[in-house]
Backbone as CSV, one residue per row, in Angstrom:
resi,resn,N_x,N_y,N_z,CA_x,CA_y,CA_z,C_x,C_y,C_z
1,THR,-95.929,12.146,15.695,-97.319,12.581,15.628,-98.220,11.457,16.128
2,VAL,-99.169,11.802,17.019,-100.092,10.820,17.579,-101.515,11.251,17.241
3,THR,-102.291,10.366,16.627,-103.684,10.648,16.258,-104.615,9.757,17.073
4,THR,-105.640,10.373,17.734,-106.611,9.625,18.543,-108.027,10.068,18.184
5,LYS,-109.022,9.349,18.694,-110.421,9.701,18.479,-111.098,9.920,19.828
6,ASP,-111.978,10.959,19.867,-112.703,11.213,21.107,-113.978,10.382,21.132
7,GLU,-114.846,10.653,22.140,-116.069,9.879,22.310,-117.026,10.042,21.136
8,CYS,-116.928,11.157,20.408,-117.794,11.394,19.251,-117.152,10.933,17.944
9,ASN,-116.109,10.182,18.090,-115.380,9.635,16.938,-114.679,10.709,16.116
10,ASN,-114.383,11.842,16.736,-113.614,12.884,16.062,-112.119,12.654,16.307
11,GLU,-111.355,12.803,15.230,-109.911,12.587,15.347,-109.233,13.788,15.993
12,THR,-108.325,13.489,16.863,-107.525,14.520,17.513,-106.052,14.214,17.259
13,THR,-105.324,15.198,16.796,-103.907,14.999,16.459,-103.036,15.780,17.422
14,ASP,-102.089,15.082,18.021,-101.107,15.722,18.898,-99.740,15.662,18.227
15,LEU,-99.088,16.780,18.133,-97.745,16.838,17.559,-96.716,16.761,18.671
16,THR,-95.823,15.827,18.523,-94.743,15.692,19.508,-93.407,15.803,18.795
17,THR,-92.458,16.370,19.451,-91.126,16.557,18.871,-90.088,15.901,19.762
18,THR,-89.218,15.119,19.122,-88.103,14.503,19.858,-86.807,15.155,19.415
19,PRO,-85.875,15.316,20.312,-84.600,15.948,19.930,-83.830,15.075,18.942
20,ALA,-83.078,15.722,18.042,-82.267,14.988,17.063,-81.184,14.183,17.781
21,GLN,-80.959,13.006,17.256,-79.941,12.129,17.824,-78.715,12.118,16.912
22,SER,-77.544,12.293,17.475,-76.307,12.247,16.681,-75.616,10.902,16.888
23,ILE,-75.095,10.370,15.797,-74.372,9.095,15.836,-72.976,9.329,15.275
24,THR,-71.985,8.954,16.011,-70.594,9.094,15.569,-70.079,7.745,15.085
25,VAL,-69.537,7.732,13.888,-68.975,6.509,13.312,-67.462,6.541,13.492
26,TYR,-66.927,5.457,14.011,-65.481,5.358,14.228,-64.905,4.283,13.303
27,PRO,-64.487,4.669,12.094,-63.938,3.673,11.176,-62.508,3.308,11.557
28,PRO,-62.056,2.124,11.182,-60.645,1.795,11.389,-59.759,2.697,10.534
29,ILE,-58.585,3.008,11.038,-57.620,3.842,10.306,-56.348,3.013,10.129
30,LEU,-56.250,2.350,8.990,-55.111,1.466,8.739,-53.958,2.243,8.120
31,LYS,-52.764,2.013,8.629,-51.548,2.626,8.094,-50.456,1.557,8.008
32,ALA,-49.611,1.671,6.995,-48.482,0.750,6.846,-47.230,1.550,6.538
33,SER,-46.140,1.217,7.196,-44.840,1.830,6.907,-43.832,0.713,6.670
34,LYS,-42.856,0.991,5.827,-41.907,-0.053,5.434,-40.485,0.470,5.528
35,SER,-39.562,-0.415,5.929,-38.144,-0.063,6.017,-37.320,-1.287,5.627
36,ALA,-36.035,-1.050,5.359,-35.097,-2.132,5.049,-33.869,-1.968,5.930
37,ASN,-33.206,-3.078,6.228,-32.051,-3.002,7.128,-30.769,-2.594,6.404
38,LYS,-30.822,-2.440,5.064,-29.663,-1.983,4.291,-30.159,-1.102,3.154
39,ILE,-29.313,-0.146,2.757,-29.641,0.650,1.579,-28.916,0.134,0.345
40,GLN,-27.867,-0.675,0.540,-27.216,-1.363,-0.566,-26.601,-2.661,-0.061
41,LEU,-26.487,-3.620,-0.960,-25.911,-4.908,-0.591,-25.333,-5.563,-1.831
42,GLU,-24.565,-6.628,-1.602,-23.919,-7.342,-2.686,-24.728,-8.572,-3.072
43,LEU,-24.438,-9.084,-4.259,-25.096,-10.301,-4.721,-24.865,-11.430,-3.726
44,GLY,-25.923,-12.167,-3.426,-25.831,-13.278,-2.488,-26.120,-12.901,-1.053
45,GLU,-26.083,-11.613,-0.730,-26.383,-11.183,0.636,-27.896,-11.157,0.871
46,THR,-28.269,-11.228,2.147,-29.684,-11.187,2.501,-30.089,-9.790,2.961
47,LEU,-31.369,-9.516,2.819,-31.959,-8.229,3.188,-33.268,-8.510,3.917
48,THR,-33.577,-7.712,4.926,-34.868,-7.845,5.599,-35.677,-6.564,5.434
49,TYR,-36.897,-6.739,4.959,-37.883,-5.662,4.929,-38.756,-5.787,6.177
50,THR,-39.029,-4.678,6.832,-39.944,-4.671,7.969,-41.142,-3.793,7.632
51,ILE,-42.331,-4.391,7.696,-43.572,-3.666,7.443,-44.307,-3.527,8.775
52,THR,-44.513,-2.306,9.207,-45.235,-2.040,10.449,-46.663,-1.635,10.104
53,ILE,-47.634,-2.407,10.615,-49.044,-2.170,10.324,-49.722,-1.653,11.584
54,LYS,-50.485,-0.568,11.436,-51.157,0.033,12.591,-52.631,0.275,12.287
55,ASN,-53.449,0.129,13.314,-54.813,0.657,13.284,-54.816,1.852,14.224
56,GLU,-54.790,3.052,13.644,-54.636,4.262,14.436,-55.945,4.747,15.055
57,GLN,-57.032,4.046,14.810,-58.286,4.392,15.481,-58.160,4.046,16.964
58,THR,-58.555,4.981,17.828,-58.421,4.763,19.272,-59.737,4.371,19.931
59,ASN,-60.860,4.583,19.229,-62.141,4.187,19.805,-62.326,2.678,19.672
60,ALA,-62.917,2.069,20.669,-63.037,0.612,20.713,-63.885,0.044,19.582
61,LYS,-64.665,0.890,18.908,-65.552,0.408,17.849,-64.869,0.314,16.485
62,GLY,-63.653,0.825,16.361,-63.033,0.943,15.045,-62.180,-0.239,14.641
63,THR,-62.727,-1.429,14.657,-61.973,-2.634,14.303,-61.978,-2.859,12.794
64,ALA,-60.830,-3.279,12.256,-60.723,-3.698,10.856,-60.695,-5.222,10.806
65,TYR,-61.310,-5.771,9.768,-61.402,-7.221,9.636,-60.734,-7.676,8.339
66,ASN,-60.329,-8.949,8.338,-59.761,-9.573,7.127,-58.623,-8.740,6.535
67,VAL,-57.745,-8.268,7.391,-56.643,-7.413,6.940,-55.597,-8.264,6.221
68,ILE,-55.207,-7.805,5.041,-54.228,-8.512,4.209,-53.149,-7.525,3.780
69,VAL,-51.897,-7.959,3.861,-50.760,-7.173,3.389,-50.199,-7.848,2.144
70,SER,-50.040,-7.081,1.070,-49.471,-7.599,-0.175,-48.151,-6.902,-0.453
71,ASP,-47.174,-7.669,-0.928,-45.855,-7.103,-1.212,-45.311,-7.742,-2.481
72,ASN,-45.073,-6.904,-3.482,-44.502,-7.375,-4.746,-42.984,-7.224,-4.664
73,ILE,-42.300,-8.307,-4.313,-40.850,-8.260,-4.125,-40.163,-8.023,-5.469
74,PRO,-39.214,-7.075,-5.554,-38.509,-6.834,-6.811,-37.820,-8.098,-7.328
75,SER,-37.710,-8.201,-8.651,-37.125,-9.397,-9.272,-35.640,-9.556,-8.955
76,ASN,-35.006,-8.527,-8.404,-33.597,-8.631,-8.002,-33.415,-9.509,-6.772
77,PHE,-34.507,-9.890,-6.128,-34.435,-10.677,-4.895,-35.220,-11.974,-5.029
78,GLU,-34.798,-12.962,-4.248,-35.599,-14.170,-4.086,-36.098,-14.228,-2.645
79,TYR,-37.339,-14.627,-2.498,-37.981,-14.704,-1.182,-37.398,-15.867,-0.392
80,ILE,-37.096,-15.638,0.892,-36.590,-16.698,1.765,-37.652,-17.090,2.782
81,ASN,-38.081,-16.144,3.616,-39.109,-16.453,4.611,-39.701,-15.159,5.158
82,ALA,-40.683,-15.317,6.049,-41.326,-14.153,6.669,-41.829,-14.537,8.051
83,THR,-41.932,-13.521,8.913,-42.497,-13.712,10.253,-43.500,-12.604,10.531
84,LEU,-44.510,-12.920,11.330,-45.482,-11.937,11.794,-45.405,-11.892,13.303
85,ASP,-44.970,-10.746,13.833,-44.753,-10.597,15.276,-43.822,-11.682,15.809
86,GLY,-42.818,-12.042,14.996,-41.830,-13.030,15.415,-42.218,-14.465,15.158
87,ASN,-43.436,-14.714,14.706,-43.898,-16.077,14.453,-43.754,-16.412,12.972
88,PRO,-43.134,-17.554,12.647,-42.929,-17.910,11.240,-44.247,-18.021,10.481
89,ILE,-44.217,-17.569,9.237,-45.357,-17.697,8.336,-45.062,-18.849,7.383
90,PRO,-46.031,-19.734,7.127,-45.788,-20.852,6.197,-45.255,-20.356,4.871
91,ASN,-44.444,-21.211,4.230,-43.794,-20.830,2.980,-44.809,-20.398,1.925
92,LEU,-44.470,-19.340,1.214,-45.292,-18.836,0.123,-44.523,-19.017,-1.176
93,SER,-45.240,-19.166,-2.281,-44.556,-19.525,-3.523,-44.847,-18.592,-4.684
94,SER,-45.597,-17.528,-4.478,-45.935,-16.658,-5.597,-45.720,-15.199,-5.231
95,ASN,-45.389,-14.420,-6.243,-45.152,-12.990,-6.096,-46.207,-12.241,-6.909
96,PRO,-46.945,-11.267,-6.370,-46.757,-10.658,-5.049,-47.164,-11.594,-3.910
97,TYR,-46.436,-11.461,-2.812,-46.696,-12.292,-1.645,-47.805,-11.655,-0.812
98,THR,-48.726,-12.495,-0.342,-49.893,-12.030,0.400,-49.879,-12.620,1.799
99,PHE,-50.026,-11.754,2.788,-49.964,-12.168,4.191,-51.287,-11.814,4.870
100,ASN,-51.945,-12.813,5.436,-53.233,-12.619,6.096,-52.997,-12.225,7.549
101,VAL,-53.274,-10.978,7.867,-53.072,-10.472,9.225,-54.322,-10.691,10.077
102,GLY,-55.506,-10.760,9.440,-56.738,-11.055,10.159,-57.378,-9.835,10.797
103,LYS,-58.013,-10.046,11.939,-58.726,-8.991,12.666,-57.727,-8.013,13.279
104,PHE,-58.063,-6.722,13.185,-57.131,-5.687,13.633,-57.881,-4.691,14.506
105,THR,-57.766,-4.864,15.806,-58.499,-4.018,16.743,-57.864,-2.630,16.848
106,PRO,-58.600,-1.639,17.371,-58.052,-0.284,17.493,-56.766,-0.238,18.320
107,SER,-55.903,0.704,17.961,-54.628,0.951,18.656,-53.696,-0.257,18.621
108,THR,-53.864,-1.114,17.623,-53.020,-2.302,17.491,-51.893,-2.037,16.505
109,THR,-50.707,-2.543,16.810,-49.556,-2.475,15.915,-48.977,-3.876,15.766
110,ARG,-48.701,-4.264,14.518,-48.091,-5.569,14.267,-46.917,-5.389,13.317
111,SER,-45.990,-6.342,13.367,-44.750,-6.234,12.591,-44.585,-7.454,11.694
112,LEU,-44.462,-7.195,10.399,-44.235,-8.239,9.402,-42.817,-8.083,8.867
113,VAL,-41.998,-9.124,9.002,-40.601,-9.080,8.563,-40.412,-10.091,7.436
114,ILE,-39.897,-9.608,6.302,-39.682,-10.447,5.121,-38.187,-10.492,4.832
115,THR,-37.635,-11.689,4.689,-36.215,-11.864,4.381,-36.065,-12.320,2.936
116,VAL,-35.175,-11.643,2.199,-34.925,-11.962,0.789,-33.419,-12.042,0.554
117,ARG,-33.043,-12.603,-0.604,-31.629,-12.695,-0.985,-31.436,-12.018,-2.341
118,ALA,-30.351,-11.242,-2.479,-30.063,-10.547,-3.733,-29.550,-11.532,-4.778
119,ILE,-30.179,-11.527,-5.971,-29.777,-12.452,-7.033,-29.390,-11.734,-8.324
120,SER,-29.682,-10.445,-8.433,-29.243,-9.685,-9.605,-29.054,-8.229,-9.209
121,SER,-28.169,-7.552,-9.913,-27.813,-6.183,-9.544,-28.830,-5.184,-10.083
122,GLY,-28.827,-3.995,-9.480,-29.694,-2.925,-9.944,-30.304,-2.142,-8.797
123,ASP,-30.976,-1.049,-9.145,-31.683,-0.223,-8.171,-33.119,-0.730,-8.038
124,THR,-33.598,-0.847,-6.823,-34.947,-1.359,-6.592,-35.763,-0.377,-5.762
125,ILE,-37.056,-0.339,-6.038,-38.017,0.426,-5.247,-39.157,-0.512,-4.882
126,ASN,-39.541,-0.520,-3.620,-40.528,-1.478,-3.144,-41.467,-0.820,-2.139
127,PHE,-42.716,-1.266,-2.133,-43.679,-0.807,-1.134,-44.674,-1.930,-0.867
128,ALA,-45.413,-1.801,0.213,-46.437,-2.783,0.576,-47.813,-2.134,0.489
129,THR,-48.829,-2.961,0.280,-50.215,-2.498,0.216,-51.037,-3.241,1.259
130,ILE,-51.890,-2.503,1.977,-52.715,-3.093,3.024,-54.188,-2.934,2.649
131,ASN,-54.943,-4.024,2.813,-56.377,-4.037,2.537,-57.115,-4.636,3.726
132,GLY,-58.407,-4.378,3.804,-59.219,-4.950,4.869,-60.689,-4.694,4.611
133,THR,-61.537,-5.116,5.553,-62.974,-4.898,5.428,-63.529,-4.331,6.731
134,TYR,-64.718,-3.712,6.592,-65.472,-3.318,7.769,-66.217,-4.537,8.313
135,ARG,-66.924,-4.346,9.403,-67.627,-5.468,10.030,-68.662,-6.093,9.097
136,ASP,-69.244,-5.278,8.196,-70.258,-5.800,7.276,-69.647,-6.381,6.007
137,ASP,-68.321,-6.575,5.997,-67.573,-7.154,4.869,-67.407,-6.204,3.690
138,SER,-67.848,-4.963,3.796,-67.550,-4.001,2.739,-66.073,-3.609,2.831
139,SER,-65.508,-3.256,1.688,-64.058,-3.070,1.604,-63.606,-1.725,2.154
140,ILE,-62.487,-1.752,2.849,-61.776,-0.536,3.246,-60.842,-0.158,2.103
141,SER,-60.766,1.109,1.772,-59.872,1.545,0.695,-58.441,1.102,0.989
142,SER,-57.790,0.545,-0.031,-56.424,0.054,0.158,-55.471,1.202,0.452
143,LYS,-54.436,0.904,1.216,-53.428,1.894,1.589,-52.047,1.362,1.218
144,ASP,-51.228,2.224,0.616,-49.848,1.860,0.293,-48.905,2.412,1.349
145,SER,-47.844,1.665,1.604,-46.797,2.162,2.495,-45.903,3.130,1.732
146,ASN,-44.928,3.660,2.415,-43.898,4.473,1.772,-43.025,3.591,0.877
147,ASN,-42.340,4.218,-0.075,-41.392,3.498,-0.928,-40.074,3.263,-0.194
148,VAL,-39.454,2.121,-0.460,-38.137,1.801,0.093,-37.192,1.517,-1.072
149,SER,-36.068,2.235,-1.121,-35.088,2.074,-2.199,-33.870,1.313,-1.692
150,VAL,-33.477,0.288,-2.445,-32.301,-0.517,-2.112,-31.515,-0.769,-3.394
151,LYS,-30.203,-0.658,-3.318,-29.334,-0.899,-4.473,-28.600,-2.223,-4.296
152,VAL,-28.678,-3.068,-5.314,-27.914,-4.317,-5.328,-26.690,-4.099,-6.214
153,LEU,-25.514,-4.201,-5.613,-24.272,-3.955,-6.340,-23.969,-5.105,-7.290
154,GLY,-23.277,-4.788,-8.390,-22.937,-5.804,-9.375,-21.760,-6.657,-8.943
155,ALA,-21.390,-7.594,-9.799,-20.272,-8.486,-9.511,-18.956,-7.712,-9.578
156,PRO,-17.961,-8.118,-8.791,-16.657,-7.449,-8.867,-16.019,-7.647,-10.239
157,GLN,-15.247,-6.652,-10.660,-14.521,-6.728,-11.933,-13.038,-6.524,-11.636
158,MET,-12.247,-7.560,-11.839,-10.841,-7.532,-11.462,-9.960,-7.241,-12.673
159,SER,-8.875,-6.510,-12.420,-7.841,-6.301,-13.443,-6.482,-6.633,-12.833
160,VAL,-5.568,-7.115,-13.645,-4.238,-7.471,-13.156,-3.189,-7.004,-14.164
161,SER,-2.110,-6.469,-13.646,-0.997,-6.045,-14.506,0.318,-6.470,-13.852
162,LYS,1.347,-6.622,-14.680,2.641,-7.088,-14.168,3.765,-6.280,-14.802
163,GLU,4.709,-5.875,-13.964,5.870,-5.113,-14.430,7.143,-5.722,-13.848
164,GLN,8.258,-5.446,-14.511,9.560,-5.876,-13.989,10.499,-4.682,-13.967
165,ASN,11.499,-4.769,-13.084,12.358,-3.603,-12.864,13.512,-3.494,-13.847
166,VAL,13.679,-4.492,-14.700,14.749,-4.427,-15.707,14.180,-4.801,-17.058
167,THR,14.832,-4.318,-18.098,14.449,-4.678,-19.458,15.684,-5.138,-20.207
168,GLY,15.479,-5.821,-21.289,16.614,-6.294,-22.075,17.223,-7.546,-21.461
169,SER,18.534,-7.658,-21.560,19.228,-8.866,-21.101,19.780,-8.671,-19.692
170,VAL,19.955,-9.785,-18.998,20.550,-9.781,-17.662,21.610,-10.864,-17.604
171,GLU,22.458,-10.770,-16.599,23.513,-11.761,-16.420,23.138,-12.702,-15.281
172,PRO,23.717,-13.883,-15.267,23.462,-14.796,-14.150,23.792,-14.121,-12.820
173,GLY,22.912,-14.279,-11.860,23.094,-13.667,-10.551,22.383,-12.344,-10.386
174,ASP,21.949,-11.743,-11.503,21.202,-10.487,-11.390,19.822,-10.746,-10.760
175,LEU,19.342,-9.773,-10.024,18.017,-9.869,-9.409,16.987,-9.161,-10.282
176,ILE,15.886,-9.829,-10.462,14.768,-9.243,-11.213,13.570,-9.129,-10.270
177,LYS,12.996,-7.968,-10.247,11.843,-7.720,-9.377,10.577,-7.593,-10.230
178,TYR,9.630,-8.471,-9.961,8.330,-8.409,-10.628,7.312,-7.757,-9.679
179,THR,6.524,-6.850,-10.207,5.448,-6.229,-9.432,4.106,-6.554,-10.093
180,ILE,3.260,-7.214,-9.335,1.922,-7.579,-9.827,0.900,-6.683,-9.116
181,THR,0.114,-5.980,-9.893,-0.908,-5.083,-9.344,-2.296,-5.608,-9.698
182,VAL,-3.103,-5.789,-8.669,-4.474,-6.277,-8.858,-5.441,-5.183,-8.409
183,ASN,-6.387,-4.855,-9.260,-7.381,-3.831,-8.938,-8.797,-4.404,-9.006
184,ASN,-9.633,-3.957,-8.088,-11.067,-4.238,-8.161,-11.730,-2.977,-8.701
185,LEU,-12.284,-3.066,-9.902,-12.799,-1.886,-10.585,-14.234,-1.532,-10.196
186,GLN,-14.845,-2.358,-9.362,-16.223,-2.106,-8.944,-16.288,-1.819,-7.445
187,ASN,-17.364,-1.159,-7.037,-17.569,-0.841,-5.625,-18.260,-2.005,-4.920
188,VAL,-17.641,-3.167,-5.015,-18.184,-4.367,-4.395,-17.013,-5.272,-4.044
189,THR,-17.105,-5.928,-2.909,-15.998,-6.736,-2.402,-15.850,-8.025,-3.194
190,SER,-14.604,-8.387,-3.491,-14.289,-9.677,-4.105,-13.625,-10.556,-3.055
191,TYR,-14.048,-11.811,-2.974,-13.568,-12.715,-1.936,-12.711,-13.826,-2.547
192,ASN,-11.816,-14.375,-1.699,-11.004,-15.545,-2.074,-10.223,-15.317,-3.369
193,VAL,-9.610,-14.145,-3.467,-8.829,-13.812,-4.662,-7.482,-14.536,-4.612
194,ASN,-7.143,-15.247,-5.677,-5.864,-15.960,-5.784,-5.086,-15.440,-6.980
195,ILE,-3.779,-15.320,-6.814,-2.888,-14.906,-7.904,-1.921,-16.051,-8.182
196,THR,-1.856,-16.460,-9.438,-0.943,-17.529,-9.852,0.058,-16.951,-10.843
197,ASP,1.333,-17.221,-10.622,2.383,-16.687,-11.504,3.366,-17.809,-11.838
198,GLN,3.481,-18.091,-13.112,4.429,-19.112,-13.579,5.769,-18.425,-13.867
199,ILE,6.718,-18.567,-12.938,8.027,-17.928,-13.108,8.821,-18.675,-14.186
200,PRO,9.446,-17.946,-15.127,10.230,-18.613,-16.191,11.363,-19.451,-15.597
């Protein structure tokens, strides 16, 4: 609206209309997926978790800032190391482990690989959480990855039994056959098994 005055100091009002303007907002679309290189392993073996982080926004304006990935490693594992896009990450000492991914431009994909070692048996479920901010530092709603299930097998349990082919008394020169049977009662490999037998 424009208001003016004529030569006689009378106000004149002109109404003007401008077309509505539409503004499209392109927010970042953060997604995280997680996988493991094994579904079961034995005590002492290593496991690698791979977390794939994506910004699925395709418009150039949809950048995410201060992106952080958090991962609460199950107590059945001890943390060994991690890499981001193949580059080593400095050693971390607390769980949940937090990885600073930083600025995340549209259509970007990055890979976080975490290596752990199995230290106790049991079934485990693990996931990662991704957080970030918009350009004005306001928070983006956190996103969880899918769950990953891994089983750590228990220690081997060995049994041994011994039989002989004769009973009672024998004469000099008779042959006696001993049969020693060793069983692994668990679904986990036992290594460096030795059998010692003190022959009478």
